The first five atom37 places (N, CA, C, CB, O) and aatype in JSON, in Angstrom:
{
  "aatype": [7, 10, 7, 0, 6, 19, 0, 1, 11, 15, 10, 9, 2, 11, 5, 1, 1, 11, 14, 11, 13, 15, 15, 1, 16, 0, 13, 3, 7, 1, 7, 2, 18, 15, 12, 7, 10, 16, 3, 5, 10, 19, 13, 14, 6, 9, 11, 9, 3, 3, 0, 6, 13, 9, 5, 7, 12, 2, 19, 4, 13, 16, 9, 0, 16, 15, 3, 3, 6, 11, 15, 10, 13, 10, 10, 11, 6, 13, 7, 13, 14, 13, 11, 10, 0],
  "atom_mask": [
    [1, 1, 1, 0, 1],
    [1, 1, 1, 1, 1],
    [1, 1, 1, 0, 1],
    [1, 1, 1, 1, 1],
    [1, 1, 1, 1, 1],
    [1, 1, 1, 1, 1],
    [1, 1, 1, 1, 1],
    [1, 1, 1, 1, 1],
    [1, 1, 1, 1, 1],
    [1, 1, 1, 1, 1],
    [1, 1, 1, 1, 1],
    [1, 1, 1, 1, 1],
    [1, 1, 1, 1, 1],
    [1, 1, 1, 1, 1],
    [1, 1, 1, 1, 1],
    [1, 1, 1, 1, 1],
    [1, 1, 1, 1, 1],
    [1, 1, 1, 1, 1],
    [1, 1, 1, 1, 1],
    [1, 1, 1, 1, 1],
    [1, 1, 1, 1, 1],
    [1, 1, 1, 1, 1],
    [1, 1, 1, 1, 1],
    [1, 1, 1, 1, 1],
    [1, 1, 1, 1, 1],
    [1, 1, 1, 1, 1],
    [1, 1, 1, 1, 1],
    [1, 1, 1, 1, 1],
    [1, 1, 1, 0, 1],
    [1, 1, 1, 1, 1],
    [1, 1, 1, 0, 1],
    [1, 1, 1, 1, 1],
    [1, 1, 1, 1, 1],
    [1, 1, 1, 1, 1],
    [1, 1, 1, 1, 1],
    [1, 1, 1, 0, 1],
    [1, 1, 1, 1, 1],
    [1, 1, 1, 1, 1],
    [1, 1, 1, 1, 1],
    [1, 1, 1, 1, 1],
    [1, 1, 1, 1, 1],
    [1, 1, 1, 1, 1],
    [1, 1, 1, 1, 1],
    [1, 1, 1, 1, 1],
    [1, 1, 1, 1, 1],
    [1, 1, 1, 1, 1],
    [1, 1, 1, 1, 1],
    [1, 1, 1, 1, 1],
    [1, 1, 1, 1, 1],
    [1, 1, 1, 1, 1],
    [1, 1, 1, 1, 1],
    [1, 1, 1, 1, 1],
    [1, 1, 1, 1, 1],
    [1, 1, 1, 1, 1],
    [1, 1, 1, 1, 1],
    [1, 1, 1, 0, 1],
    [1, 1, 1, 1, 1],
    [1, 1, 1, 1, 1],
    [1, 1, 1, 1, 1],
    [1, 1, 1, 1, 1],
    [1, 1, 1, 1, 1],
    [1, 1, 1, 1, 1],
    [1, 1, 1, 1, 1],
    [1, 1, 1, 1, 1],
    [1, 1, 1, 1, 1],
    [1, 1, 1, 1, 1],
    [1, 1, 1, 1, 1],
    [1, 1, 1, 1, 1],
    [1, 1, 1, 1, 1],
    [1, 1, 1, 1, 1],
    [1, 1, 1, 1, 1],
    [1, 1, 1, 1, 1],
    [1, 1, 1, 1, 1],
    [1, 1, 1, 1, 1],
    [1, 1, 1, 1, 1],
    [1, 1, 1, 1, 1],
    [1, 1, 1, 1, 1],
    [1, 1, 1, 1, 1],
    [1, 1, 1, 0, 1],
    [1, 1, 1, 1, 1],
    [1, 1, 1, 1, 1],
    [1, 1, 1, 1, 1],
    [1, 1, 1, 1, 1],
    [1, 1, 1, 1, 1],
    [1, 1, 1, 1, 1]
  ],
  "atom_positions": [
    [[-25.45, -0.51, -26.32], [-26.51, -1.47, -26.3], [-26.2, -2.59, -25.32], [0.0, 0.0, 0.0], [-25.28, -2.51, -24.51]],
    [[-26.99, -3.59, -25.43], [-26.89, -4.74, -24.53], [-25.54, -5.44, -24.66], [-28.01, -5.73, -24.8], [-24.95, -5.84, -23.66]],
    [[-25.04, -5.59, -25.89], [-23.75, -6.25, -26.1], [-22.62, -5.51, -25.43], [0.0, 0.0, 0.0], [-21.72, -6.14, -24.86]],
    [[-22.64, -4.18, -25.49], [-21.59, -3.37, -24.86], [-21.64, -3.51, -23.34], [-21.73, -1.89, -25.26], [-20.61, -3.57, -22.68]],
    [[-22.86, -3.56, -22.79], [-23.01, -3.7, -21.34], [-22.5, -5.05, -20.87], [-24.47, -3.52, -20.94], [-21.83, -5.13, -19.84]],
    [[-22.8, -6.11, -21.59], [-22.32, -7.44, -21.24], [-20.79, -7.48, -21.33], [-22.94, -8.52, -22.18], [-20.14, -8.06, -20.46]],
    [[-20.23, -6.87, -22.37], [-18.77, -6.84, -22.52], [-18.12, -6.07, -21.37], [-18.38, -6.2, -23.87], [-17.09, -6.48, -20.85]],
    [[-18.74, -4.94, -20.96], [-18.2, -4.15, -19.85], [-18.21, -4.96, -18.56], [-19.01, -2.84, -19.67], [-17.23, -4.96, -17.82]],
    [[-19.32, -5.65, -18.28], [-19.41, -6.45, -17.06], [-18.42, -7.6, -17.09], [-20.83, -6.99, -16.88], [-17.83, -7.93, -16.06]],
    [[-18.23, -8.2, -18.24], [-17.26, -9.28, -18.38], [-15.84, -8.78, -18.11], [-17.34, -9.9, -19.78], [-15.07, -9.44, -17.41]],
    [[-15.51, -7.62, -18.65], [-14.19, -7.03, -18.43], [-13.98, -6.71, -16.95], [-14.02, -5.76, -19.27], [-12.9, -6.98, -16.4]],
    [[-14.98, -6.14, -16.3], [-14.87, -5.8, -14.88], [-14.68, -7.06, -14.05], [-16.11, -5.03, -14.4], [-13.87, -7.07, -13.12]],
    [[-15.42, -8.13, -14.35], [-15.27, -9.39, -13.61], [-13.87, -9.96, -13.78], [-16.31, -10.41, -14.06], [-13.31, -10.48, -12.82]],
    [[-13.29, -9.87, -14.98], [-11.93, -10.35, -15.2], [-10.93, -9.52, -14.41], [-11.59, -10.32, -16.7], [-9.97, -10.05, -13.88]],
    [[-11.16, -8.2, -14.34], [-10.26, -7.33, -13.6], [-10.31, -7.62, -12.11], [-10.59, -5.88, -13.85], [-9.3, -7.49, -11.42]],
    [[-11.46, -8.01, -11.6], [-11.59, -8.35, -10.18], [-10.72, -9.53, -9.82], [-13.04, -8.64, -9.83], [-10.18, -9.59, -8.71]],
    [[-10.57, -10.47, -10.72], [-9.81, -11.67, -10.42], [-8.3, -11.43, -10.49], [-10.2, -12.77, -11.37], [-7.54, -12.19, -9.9]],
    [[-7.87, -10.41, -11.19], [-6.44, -10.14, -11.31], [-5.93, -9.49, -10.03], [-6.15, -9.23, -12.53], [-6.57, -8.58, -9.5]],
    [[-4.8, -9.94, -9.51], [-4.25, -9.26, -8.33], [-3.71, -7.9, -8.73], [-3.14, -10.11, -7.66], [-3.0, -7.77, -9.73]],
    [[-4.03, -6.92, -7.95], [-3.5, -5.57, -8.14], [-2.29, -5.44, -7.21], [-4.59, -4.46, -7.84], [-2.34, -5.83, -6.04]],
    [[-1.22, -4.91, -7.73], [-0.03, -4.78, -6.91], [0.01, -3.43, -6.24], [1.23, -4.99, -7.75], [-0.24, -2.4, -6.87]],
    [[0.32, -3.42, -4.97], [0.37, -2.21, -4.17], [1.8, -1.69, -4.13], [-0.17, -2.45, -2.75], [2.75, -2.47, -4.11]],
    [[1.94, -0.39, -4.11], [3.26, 0.24, -4.09], [3.83, 0.24, -2.68], [3.17, 1.68, -4.63], [3.13, 0.53, -1.71]],
    [[5.1, -0.08, -2.58], [5.77, -0.06, -1.28], [6.16, 1.36, -0.88], [7.03, -0.95, -1.3], [6.54, 1.6, 0.27]],
    [[6.07, 2.32, -1.8], [6.5, 3.69, -1.5], [5.37, 4.55, -0.95], [7.06, 4.34, -2.75], [5.58, 5.74, -0.72]],
    [[4.2, 3.99, -0.74], [3.06, 4.77, -0.27], [2.98, 4.87, 1.25], [1.79, 4.17, -0.79], [1.98, 5.35, 1.78]],
    [[4.01, 4.43, 1.95], [4.06, 4.6, 3.41], [4.53, 6.01, 3.72], [5.0, 3.54, 4.08], [5.29, 6.6, 2.95]],
    [[4.09, 6.55, 4.84], [4.4, 7.94, 5.16], [5.58, 8.12, 6.11], [3.2, 8.58, 5.76], [5.84, 9.24, 6.55]],
    [[6.29, 7.05, 6.44], [7.41, 7.16, 7.38], [7.0, 6.95, 8.83], [0.0, 0.0, 0.0], [7.85, 6.85, 9.71]],
    [[5.7, 6.88, 9.07], [5.17, 6.66, 10.42], [4.34, 5.39, 10.51], [4.33, 7.85, 10.87], [3.65, 5.15, 11.5]],
    [[4.42, 4.58, 9.45], [3.71, 3.31, 9.47], [2.33, 3.34, 8.84], [0.0, 0.0, 0.0], [1.66, 2.31, 8.77]],
    [[1.87, 4.49, 8.38], [0.56, 4.6, 7.75], [0.71, 4.37, 6.25], [-0.08, 5.98, 8.04], [1.75, 4.67, 5.67]],
    [[-0.35, 3.85, 5.63], [-0.29, 3.5, 4.21], [-1.48, 4.11, 3.48], [-0.26, 1.97, 4.03], [-2.62, 3.99, 3.93]],
    [[-1.21, 4.76, 2.36], [-2.26, 5.39, 1.54], [-2.26, 4.79, 0.15], [-2.08, 6.92, 1.47], [-1.21, 4.47, -0.41]],
    [[-3.45, 4.64, -0.4], [-3.57, 4.11, -1.76], [-4.84, 4.65, -2.4], [-3.58, 2.56, -1.76], [-5.76, 5.07, -1.71]],
    [[-4.87, 4.63, -3.71], [-6.05, 5.06, -4.44], [-6.68, 3.89, -5.17], [0.0, 0.0, 0.0], [-5.98, 3.01, -5.67]],
    [[-7.99, 3.87, -5.21], [-8.73, 2.84, -5.94], [-9.42, 3.51, -7.12], [-9.77, 2.11, -5.02], [-10.03, 4.57, -6.97]],
    [[-9.33, 2.91, -8.29], [-9.93, 3.51, -9.47], [-11.45, 3.38, -9.48], [-9.36, 2.89, -10.72], [-12.14, 4.18, -10.1]],
    [[-11.97, 2.36, -8.8], [-13.42, 2.22, -8.72], [-13.81, 1.36, -7.52], [-13.98, 1.6, -10.02], [-12.98, 0.67, -6.94]],
    [[-15.09, 1.44, -7.18], [-15.59, 0.71, -6.02], [-15.85, -0.76, -6.32], [-16.86, 1.35, -5.51], [-16.18, -1.52, -5.41]],
    [[-15.72, -1.15, -7.56], [-16.04, -2.53, -7.95], [-14.94, -3.53, -7.58], [-16.29, -2.59, -9.44], [-15.08, -4.72, -7.87]],
    [[-13.87, -3.07, -6.96], [-12.86, -4.01, -6.47], [-13.38, -4.78, -5.26], [-11.56, -3.26, -6.1], [-12.82, -5.81, -4.89]],
    [[-14.46, -4.28, -4.64], [-15.05, -4.96, -3.5], [-16.08, -5.97, -4.0], [-15.7, -3.95, -2.51], [-17.05, -5.58, -4.64]],
    [[-15.88, -7.26, -3.73], [-16.8, -8.28, -4.25], [-18.22, -8.15, -3.69], [-16.27, -9.65, -3.94], [-19.15, -8.71, -4.26]],
    [[-18.4, -7.41, -2.6], [-19.72, -7.24, -2.01], [-20.61, -6.35, -2.88], [-19.6, -6.65, -0.62], [-21.84, -6.4, -2.76]],
    [[-20.0, -5.54, -3.74], [-20.76, -4.62, -4.58], [-21.08, -5.31, -5.9], [-19.96, -3.29, -4.82], [-20.18, -5.74, -6.63]],
    [[-22.34, -5.42, -6.19], [-22.78, -6.04, -7.43], [-22.71, -5.02, -8.55], [-24.23, -6.61, -7.29], [-23.1, -3.86, -8.38]],
    [[-22.2, -5.45, -9.69], [-22.03, -4.56, -10.82], [-23.36, -3.92, -11.22], [-21.43, -5.32, -12.01], [-23.41, -2.74, -11.55]],
    [[-24.43, -4.69, -11.18], [-25.74, -4.18, -11.59], [-26.27, -3.11, -10.63], [-26.74, -5.31, -11.67], [-27.08, -2.27, -11.03]],
    [[-25.81, -3.13, -9.38], [-26.28, -2.16, -8.4], [-25.5, -0.84, -8.42], [-26.2, -2.76, -7.02], [-25.93, 0.14, -7.83]],
    [[-24.37, -0.82, -9.1], [-23.56, 0.39, -9.16], [-24.16, 1.36, -10.18], [-22.08, 0.06, -9.51], [-24.21, 1.06, -11.37]],
    [[-24.6, 2.51, -9.69], [-25.19, 3.5, -10.59], [-24.11, 4.16, -11.45], [-25.95, 4.57, -9.8], [-24.35, 4.49, -12.61]],
    [[-22.93, 4.35, -10.88], [-21.81, 4.93, -11.61], [-20.52, 4.45, -10.97], [-21.88, 6.49, -11.61], [-20.51, 3.98, -9.83]],
    [[-19.44, 4.56, -11.72], [-18.12, 4.13, -11.24], [-17.49, 5.3, -10.49], [-17.21, 3.66, -12.43], [-17.47, 6.43, -10.97]],
    [[-16.97, 5.01, -9.31], [-16.39, 6.06, -8.47], [-15.11, 5.57, -7.83], [-17.4, 6.51, -7.38], [-15.08, 4.49, -7.23]],
    [[-14.05, 6.34, -7.95], [-12.79, 6.01, -7.3], [-12.76, 6.56, -5.88], [0.0, 0.0, 0.0], [-13.66, 7.27, -5.45]],
    [[-11.71, 6.21, -5.16], [-11.58, 6.7, -3.78], [-10.14, 6.59, -3.32], [-12.51, 5.91, -2.83], [-9.36, 5.78, -3.84]],
    [[-9.79, 7.39, -2.35], [-8.5, 7.3, -1.68], [-8.72, 6.62, -0.33], [-7.85, 8.72, -1.5], [-9.7, 6.88, 0.36]],
    [[-7.79, 5.75, 0.03], [-7.89, 5.0, 1.28], [-6.59, 5.18, 2.04], [-8.19, 3.49, 1.02], [-5.5, 5.05, 1.47]],
    [[-6.7, 5.49, 3.32], [-5.52, 5.6, 4.17], [-5.67, 4.63, 5.35], [-5.32, 7.07, 4.68], [-6.64, 4.71, 6.1]],
    [[-4.71, 3.74, 5.48], [-4.69, 2.81, 6.61], [-3.8, 3.43, 7.69], [-4.16, 1.39, 6.18], [-2.6, 3.58, 7.51]],
    [[-4.42, 3.77, 8.81], [-3.68, 4.31, 9.94], [-3.38, 3.15, 10.87], [-4.49, 5.45, 10.68], [-4.28, 2.56, 11.47]],
    [[-2.09, 2.82, 10.99], [-1.67, 1.63, 11.71], [-0.91, 2.08, 12.96], [-0.8, 0.7, 10.82], [-0.07, 2.97, 12.89]],
    [[-1.21, 1.46, 14.08], [-0.66, 1.88, 15.36], [0.78, 1.39, 15.55], [-1.53, 1.37, 16.5], [1.1, 0.77, 16.56]],
    [[1.63, 1.68, 14.58], [3.07, 1.46, 14.74], [3.75, 2.73, 14.26], [3.58, 0.18, 13.93], [3.1, 3.57, 13.65]],
    [[4.99, 2.87, 14.53], [5.71, 4.04, 14.01], [6.76, 3.58, 13.01], [6.36, 4.84, 15.16], [7.73, 4.29, 12.75]],
    [[6.55, 2.41, 12.46], [7.57, 1.78, 11.62], [6.93, 1.27, 10.33], [8.28, 0.63, 12.38], [6.01, 0.46, 10.37]],
    [[7.43, 1.74, 9.19], [6.9, 1.31, 7.89], [7.1, -0.18, 7.65], [7.56, 2.1, 6.76], [6.24, -0.84, 7.07]],
    [[8.22, -0.72, 8.1], [8.5, -2.15, 7.88], [7.51, -3.04, 8.64], [9.93, -2.47, 8.31], [7.07, -4.06, 8.11]],
    [[7.17, -2.66, 9.87], [6.17, -3.44, 10.63], [4.8, -3.36, 9.96], [6.09, -2.93, 12.09], [4.07, -4.35, 9.91]],
    [[4.46, -2.18, 9.47], [3.18, -2.02, 8.77], [3.16, -2.81, 7.47], [2.9, -0.54, 8.5], [2.15, -3.41, 7.11]],
    [[4.28, -2.8, 6.75], [4.4, -3.59, 5.51], [4.18, -5.07, 5.82], [5.79, -3.37, 4.85], [3.46, -5.76, 5.1]],
    [[4.8, -5.56, 6.88], [4.64, -6.95, 7.29], [3.17, -7.24, 7.59], [5.51, -7.26, 8.53], [2.64, -8.26, 7.14]],
    [[2.5, -6.36, 8.34], [1.1, -6.55, 8.7], [0.21, -6.6, 7.45], [0.62, -5.43, 9.64], [-0.63, -7.48, 7.31]],
    [[0.41, -5.65, 6.55], [-0.42, -5.61, 5.34], [-0.17, -6.82, 4.44], [-0.15, -4.32, 4.56], [-1.09, -7.32, 3.8]],
    [[1.08, -7.29, 4.39], [1.36, -8.52, 3.65], [0.62, -9.71, 4.27], [2.89, -8.8, 3.62], [0.1, -10.56, 3.55]],
    [[0.59, -9.76, 5.59], [-0.13, -10.84, 6.28], [-1.62, -10.79, 5.98], [0.11, -10.75, 7.78], [-2.28, -11.83, 5.96]],
    [[-2.17, -9.59, 5.76], [-3.57, -9.44, 5.38], [-3.81, -9.8, 3.91], [-4.04, -8.01, 5.65], [-4.95, -9.87, 3.47]],
    [[-2.72, -10.02, 3.16], [-2.87, -10.44, 1.79], [-2.66, -9.36, 0.74], [0.0, 0.0, 0.0], [-2.94, -9.59, -0.44]],
    [[-2.18, -8.19, 1.13], [-1.89, -7.14, 0.14], [-0.78, -7.62, -0.78], [-1.49, -5.79, 0.84], [0.28, -8.04, -0.3]],
    [[-1.0, -7.56, -2.08], [0.04, -8.01, -3.02], [1.01, -6.87, -3.35], [-0.6, -8.55, -4.32], [0.75, -6.08, -4.27]],
    [[2.1, -6.77, -2.64], [3.07, -5.71, -2.87], [4.03, -6.08, -3.99], [3.85, -5.41, -1.59], [4.38, -7.25, -4.16]],
    [[4.45, -5.07, -4.74], [5.48, -5.27, -5.76], [6.77, -5.65, -5.06], [5.67, -3.98, -6.62], [7.02, -5.26, -3.93]],
    [[7.59, -6.42, -5.75], [8.89, -6.76, -5.2], [9.76, -5.52, -5.21], [9.55, -7.9, -6.0], [9.62, -4.64, -6.06]],
    [[10.66, -5.45, -4.26], [11.51, -4.26, -4.11], [12.36, -3.98, -5.32], [12.39, -4.41, -2.92], [13.12, -3.01, -5.33]]
  ]
}
């Protein structure tokens, strides 16, 4: 019912505000980084009311370096919250 929908939207909004930590082990040895997203609602541009269904996705960042450490530095500069080593 309506109460369940309001509770779901409230929970999703709270989850958006929490920082998600990215794994440092998802580099491929060539500087590229892959990660999975559980749903598209992590993007603030997507309104919860406009989402017909929840859909996850895999994302691969192809970075023009051949070094995981340089790519890690770049992604940290973009604001990726990596777990501590």
